[in-house]
N, C-alpha and C positions, 0 to 999 in steps of 0.2 A: 458718930456725932460730927456735924459739919464744922469746918474750921471757922473761926471767928473772922469777921470782916476787918481788914486792915484799917487803921486810922488814917486820917488825912496826912498827918506827919509821916507815917510809915510809907504812904504812897509817894509823897514828894521825895523822901530819902531814897526810895527804890528807883525813882526816875533818874536821880543823879548818880546812882551806883557808887556809893561811897568807897567801896573796896578799891575801885579803879583809881581813886584819887591818890592812893599811895604811889602808883606808878607815875602819874603826872608830876607829883612832887619830887619823886626820887631823882629824876634827871636834873631838876633845878638845884636840889641839895648837892648833887655831885659837883656841879659848877661852882656853887658857893664854897664847898669844902676845898676845892682846888684853888680857887681865887684867894681864899683866906690863908691857905698854905703858903702862897707866894707873898702875900702882904696884906695890910689892912684893907677892908672893904667898906663901902658906903652903906649905912643901915637903911636909908630910905629906898635906894635902888634894890636892896635885898628884899625888903618887905613887898615892894611892887612886883618883883619877879615872882614871889610866892602867890600873890593875888592873880597875876596873869596865868600862872600854871593851873591853879584851881579852877578859874573861870573857863579857861580853854578846855579843860578836861570835862567839866560839867556840860559845856556847850556841845562838845563832840558827842557825849553820851546821849543827850537829848535829841540832837539832830539825827543820830543813828537810829534811835527808836522811832522817831517820827517818820523817817524815810522808809524804814523797814515796814512800818505799819501801812504806809501808803502803797507799798509794793506787794503787800500781803505775805511778807516773809515770816511774820509772827503768827503761827497757827496754834490750834488747840494741842498739837503734839509737842509744843515747846517744853523742854525740861529745865530751862535756865531759870534764874530769878524772875519774880513777877514783873511784868511790864504793864503798868497801870493803863496805858493807852489802849493796847491791844485787848485788854479785858473790859474796857468800857468804864473803868473806875475813875479815869480822868478824861476830860473832853479834849478833842484836838485843839480847840482854841486855848484852853488852859496850858497845854504843853507848848504850843507856839509862843505864848506869852513868856513862859519860863525860858524858852530858848532865846527870845529877844533880850530878856533881862541879863542872862549869862553873857550874851554877846556884847551887850552894852558895858557891863563891868570889865570884860576882856578888853574892849576897845578903849575905854576910859583910862584904865591902868596902863595899857600898852602905849597909848599916845603920850601919857605922862612920861613913861620911860624913854620914848623916842625924843621928846623935848629935852630931857636931861642928858641924852647920850648922842644920838645921831639920827637925822631924818631918813637916812638910808635904811633904818630898821623898819620903816613903813612897808618896804618890800617883803620883809620877813613876816610881818603881821598879816599882810595880804596873802602870802603863801599859806600861813597857818589857817586863816579864815577859809580859803579855798579848799584846803586839805580837809577841814571839818566836813564840808558838804561833798567833796569828791570821793570821800571814803565810801559812802553808801548811795550818793546821788549823782546827778549830772549825766551827761551822755555816755560816759564810760566809768561807772562806779568801780573803784579799785577793789573793794571787798567782794564784788561779784565776779571778778576776773582773776582771782588768785594773786592779787597784788597787795592785799591787806597787810601781809607780813612785812613786806618792804616798806609800806607806808608807816608802820609802827616803828621800824628801825630809824626811819628818817625823822618822824614827827615826835617820837618819844625818846630818841637818842641823840642824833646829830643836831637837829635844829634847837631843842631847848638847852642842851648842855653848851654847845658852841656859842649860841646867841647870848645866853645868860653870862657866860664867861667874858664875852666881848663887852657887855654892858658894865661889868664889874672891873675889868682889867684893860679894856680897850684894844685887845688883839685876839686873833684866832690862829696866829702862826706859832703854834705850840704842839708838837707831835704827841706829847703825853695827853693833852686835852682831847685829841681825836681818839686816842686809845680808850680813854675813860668814857667818852660819848658812845663809842661802839659797844663797849662792855655793857652799859646800862640799857642801851637800845636792844641788844640781843636778849638780855634778860626779860625785857618787856615784851618781846615777841612771844615768849612762852605763855603769857596771859592769853593772847589771841589764839595760840595753838590749842590750849585747853578749851576755850570757848567754842572754837570751830570743831574740835573733836566731839564735844558734847552735842552739838547741834548738826552733825554731819548729815543725818537722814533728812531732817527738816530743810536744811540748806539745799540738798540735792533736789528735793521736790519743788523748792521755790526757784530753782535755776541759779542759785548762788554758788558759783564755781570756785570755792575756796581751794587752797592747796590740799587740804585734807580730802575734799570731795574729788579732786583730780587724781591724787596719788593713792587714796585709799586709807582706811582707818589704821592699818598697821604702820603707816608712815608717821603718824602723829607722835608716838613715844620716842622714835628715833630722832625726829626733828627736834623735839623738846630737849632731849639729851645733848644733841649737837649744839644747839643755841646756848644751853647752860654751860657746857664745857668751854665753848669759845668765849663766852662772856668772862669767865674766870681767866682764860688764857690771855685775853687782851689787857689784863691788869699788870702784865709783867714789868712795865716801866716803874711801878711803885712797889714791887716785891721787896721784902726784907725778911730776915729770919723770923722776927717776932710777928711781922705781918702775915707770914705764911701760917704761923701757929693760930693767929686769929681767924684765918680762913677755914680752919678745920671744922668749926661748928656749922658754918655755912654749907660746906660740902655735905655734912650729915643731913641737914634739913632739906637741902636740894635733892639728895638721894631718896629721902623719905617721900617727898612730893612726886618725884618721878615714879616711884613704886606705886603711889596712889593712882597716878594716871594710868598705869598699866593694868591695875586691878579693879578700877571703878567703871561704872556705866551710868548713863542718864543723869538723873538729878544728883547722884552721888558725886558727880564731877564738880558741882557747885562748891563743895568743900575744897577740892583740889584747886579750883580757880582762886578762891580766897587765899589759900596757902601760897600759890604762885605769886600773887600780888604782894603778899607779905615778904616773900623771898626777894623780890625786886627792891623793896624798901630796906630790907636787911642788907642787901648788897651795897646800896648807897651808903648806909651807915658804916659798913665795913670799909668802904673806900675812904671815908672820912677818918676812920681809926687808923688805917694803914698809912695815910698821909701824916697823921699826927705822930706816928712812930718814927717817921722819917724826918720830922722837923728838927 
């Protein structure tokens, strides 16, 4: 029996890739948790930070799909979640309008934050906007040259955590802040590792030279494990006895997801991708709990 046609709501949700929103929110949550650990925070700025994070992630996802579609990187061999544009279920015009709406929300909320904080943050907003398109587009697309993992560390770790903390606390000169930003950034890199591991054959044919394509499939589980262990290691400034006990469940679920990565193939890795995004969010909440225990 043929599978039922997805509804319009399902198509639009698929375009935004809701599972990846956990990763985009996780970095901002880490900054909020650490800022609140130090002292009271402004609720308006906090709410705007969450809107910026969600709209930037959605814009990045839509831009990536649109650019990959134009480059022909989404083929019939794709085993990842449904991409409505490549299947002809949404038109290019509809997807472009969705991209413009997400960018408008991102810019409107971002400019409001700039007005409340510092006009120097416009440079950060410009960098994020360029990063959205430079990831898959432009004269030297990062994801096509093995630099996607570094881009994730920068734009899902350092930039959102450090910038959000600056908005809430007015400083970035805090070594613990950079440790937390690196930890959540490395955990987020694992989402891309699973994605590229799943799509390695398709990416190779499309000329998308990800690290997994360059280094081979066997590299992916080792890279995944390295990023996961390093992300936990970078949390050492906030370690405590009870905090370490709290980390044990995270170690268990991370180990289970790593095993999934080793044992799964093709579309089975979609479950691993969702579990990895969940792990990133779990780590962000764990950081908040560890800070609370030190308060």
